[in-house]
N, C-alpha and C positions, 0 to 999 in steps of 0.2 A: 533594209537588212544589209549590214555590211558583211560581205562574203570573205571567207578565208581562202587560202590558195587552192585547196582541193575543190571547193564550191565554185571558184572562178573557172577552173578547168571545165567543170560540168556546164557552166554557162556558155563558154566558148563552143563546146561541142553541141549544145542545143542550138546555138545561133547558126553553126555550120550546117547542121542537119536540117533546120527549118528555113535556112537561107535568109537570115536577116543580119543586120550589123548593129553593133552597140556604139552609140555616140560616146566618145572619150573627150571630155572637155578639160582643157588645161585651165583650171580655175585658180585665180590669184587673190581671192578675197572671201571672207565669210559669207557675204551676201551673194556672191557668184555661186558658191557651193549650194547655198539654200535654193537659189533660183533653178539650178540644174536638177536638184532632187524634186522640186515642185513641178517642173515640166515633165519629168519622168512619171511622177504620181498621176498627173492629169491624163496622160495617154497610156498609163500602165505599162511603161517600158523599162527595161534595165538601163543603167547608166554607169559609165566609168568616169571617176573623178581622178584627174591626173595632177601631179605637181612636179615642177622642175626646180632646179637649184635656186633660181631667182625668186621663186615663191617661198621656198623654205627659209631663205635668208632675208626675205622682204619684210617690210615693216608690219604687215598684217599678221605674220607668224613668228619667225625667229629673230627679227631685228638684228640680223648679222650672224646669228648662231643657227646653222643648218639643222643640228640635232635637236635643239630646242624647238625649232620650227616644225620638224618632223613629228615630235611628240605632241605639240599643240594641234597640228593638222589632224593627226590620227585620233586624238582624244575628242576633238570637237566633231569630227565626221562620224565617229562611232556613236556618240550621243545622239546626233541628228538622224543618222541612218537607221539606228535601232529604236527610234521613237515610234509610238503608235501611228503617227501620221505617215511615216515612210516605211512601215514594217513590211509592206508587200512590194517594195521597190528593191530589186537586186542591185546592190551598189558595190562596185569594185574600186578599190583604191590602188592606183598604179603610179610608180615612179617613172618620170619621163625627163629626158635631157639632163641627166646627171653626168657630168664629166669633169676631168681635171684631177688634181691631187686629192680632193676630198671624196672621190667616187667610192672607193672601197669601204671607207668608214661609214658613209651615209647608207650605202646599199646593204652592208652587213647589218647595220642597225635595223634597217627596214625588214630584213629577213628574220633576224633573231628576235626582234622586238625591242621597243623603247619603253623604259619603265615610266609609268604614270601613277602617281600616288593619289588615291581617292580616300581621303580621311586617313585611317590607319591601315588601309589595304593598298598594296602595290600590285598593279597589273602590268602585263607587257602587251603592247599593241603592235601588230605586225601588218605590213603591207599585204594586199591581196596578191598583187603581181608586180614584177620588177623588170626593168629593162636598162640596158646600157646605151648611152649615146655613143655611137661608133664613128662619128664624123671626124674625129682626130686620131683614130686608131688604125693600125694595120690589121689585116685579117688575123694574123697570129695573136696580136694583142687582144683583139675582140674575143677570140676563142679562149685565150688564157684567163682573161678577166672573168668571163662568164663561168668558166670552170672553177675558178677560185671561189666565186660566190656560191656555186652549187656545192662545192666541197665543204664550205663553212656551214651551209644549211644541213647537209648530210651528217656532218660531225656533231652538230647540235641536236640532231633528231627531229628537225622541224621540216614540214613540207615547203616546197618552193615551186612557184610557177613563173617561168621566164618568157619574156618576149625578146627575141634576138633580131637584130637588124643588120643589113648591109648598109652601105652609104646610100641613103634613100634619095639624095639630091643628084646622083650621078647618072640619071637616065634610067636604063633598064638593067636590072641585075641579071647577068647571064646564068643559065642553069649550072654551069660548072662552079660558079662561085657559091651558089646555094648548096651544092653538094659538099664543097670544101668546108663551109662554115657550119651548117647544120650537121653534116656527117661527123665532123670532129667532136662537137659537143655531145652528140648522141652516143658516140663510141665511148666517151669518158664518163658521161653522166646521163644515161638513158632515161627518158620519161620526164625530163625537166622542162623542155621547150614546148610551149603550147600556142605560141604566136610567132609568126615570121613576118618581118617588115622589109620586103625587098624594094628596090627602085622600080616604080611602075610608070614613070614619066611625069610625076608631079614633083613639086619642090615646096620646102617650107616657106611660109610667108604668103603674101597676097599677090595675085597675078591678075591684072586687068584683062589680059587676053586669054585667060583660061590656060588649060594644059592640053594642047592638041596632040602631044606625044603620049598621053595616057592611053594605055592598052588594057582593056578589060579582059582580053583573051589571056594575058599573062597571069591574071589572077587564077583562072582555071588551071593553067599549066603549073603554077606554083603549088596549088592544092594537091594536084596529082603527084608532083614530085615529092612533096612533103610526106605523103602517104607511103611512097616507095622508100624514102629514106628512114622513116621512123616506125612504120607499121601501124600508125594511128592517124586519126583525123586531126590535123593541125590547121587552124585558120590563118588567114592573112590579115595583117594590120596595115591600114592605109594611112600614110603620113602625107601632109600637104593637101588636105581636102578643101581648104578655104577657096582655092581657085577653080574647083570643079563645078560644072553645072549639075542641075538636079538629075538629068537623065543619066549622066555618067555615074553619079553617086548611087542611084538606085540599081543600076546595072552591076556595079561593083559588089553591092550587098547580095544580089542574086547569084553572083558568080563565086562566092567564097570568102569575101572580105567580112570579117566578124567584128573588127574594131576600126573605127574611123576617128583618127585624131583631129581635133578641132581647136584652134587657138587664135590665129590672127583675126579671122572674121568675128569671132566671139568678142575679142578685145575691141574691135572696131565698133560693133553694135553697142557695147556698154559705154565706151567713151563718148560716142556720138550722143547717146541718150543723156549722159551726164552733162555734156555741153549744152544740150537743148534745155535741160532743167534749169541750169543757172541763167541761161539767156532769157527764158520765159519768166523767171522768178526775180529778175534783177530789181524790180521796184520793191519787192518784199524784203530785200536784204538790208534795208535801212532799219537800224534798231528801234526807230520810232514807229515803224509799221506794226500794226496789231498782230500780224501773222509772222513777224520776224523770227521768233524763236522756233516755231514749228517748221519754218522754211529752212532755217540754218542747221537744224539737227541732221545728223547723218541719216536718220530714218526717212527724212524727206526725199533726198536724192535717191536713196536705195529703193524706196517704194516706186518712185517714178521710173527708174531704170528697169526694175523688175517687171512692171506692167508692159514694157515694150520688149523686153528680152525674152521672158518666159514663153510667149506664144511662138516666137521664132525657133526657140530650142525644141519645143514640142513638135513643131512642124518638121524639123529636120529629123527627129527621132522617128516620126511617122514615115517620112520619105525613105528612111533606111530599113523600114519593115519591122521595127522593134515594138511598135504599139501593140498592146494587148498581151505581150509575152511575159511581162514581169510577174504578176500574181500567180500564174500557173507554175512558173519555175520555182518560186518560193514555196508554194504548197507542195511541190514535188520533192523538196528537200526533206519533208517529213518533220 
């Protein structure tokens, strides 16, 4: 079930209350999206599907046109997530790592809806949740851009649920910076921010040595500070999870992380599996081989990758405590 912005807020509150985290996979292909939903279905967990600018403009979706990519991504995910097979899987669609001159246009479309024509009927599909990539922004630009987007949603009369981030690769976000960023947005547009992504000692990308500076105690401190600043329960989003060991990930979920971004390791798993498929199938890639066509079809490599990828994704969802929470949440929506 593809969640709207208000349902997504409720899911984050449920995760914070029950102390589990939702895996947020940066998925850059149709098969990757399908595999993530399948893993969630198998362990009955919620899932967040994220897309960044390079996915929206990539060959699988927009082929250079980010808004076309957004429409295609949303349309296909809506069909898949709302199908009978995945009807009890809470699915959040989240924008991630959108930056540069196209930021406002893409995120405004995500909030207000992109038109998708189904026969004679035109519908507007919206993102569940939205975030800004703050890595190249000053604090003031970060605040102003988020408030501009919140204002656009308010003027259009549509709900919006935001994740706000500080520069997550800069070590540990000090409390005074959290007060500055969250406090400013809350003063101008109260009730819009439902996820906070501070620096917790991790970095984007892969780290062979892990992240010894990761501090789970800062998760708990941020949750308390967010309650003080907003008067509501706001969960923490963890970026840079690919380098964390299992013990740290589980502890983060128990401490108030409700969203765990996952990209680099996911890409590594899928690309390694694809490499192994072609290495193992090299003899069958000759057109004279009886199994050549079945081997050469996209479904051949996709099925091979899926068989190796899905169990790992399911295991990570279980590690984060999300297993078993999906169907009950969907039924609770009435």
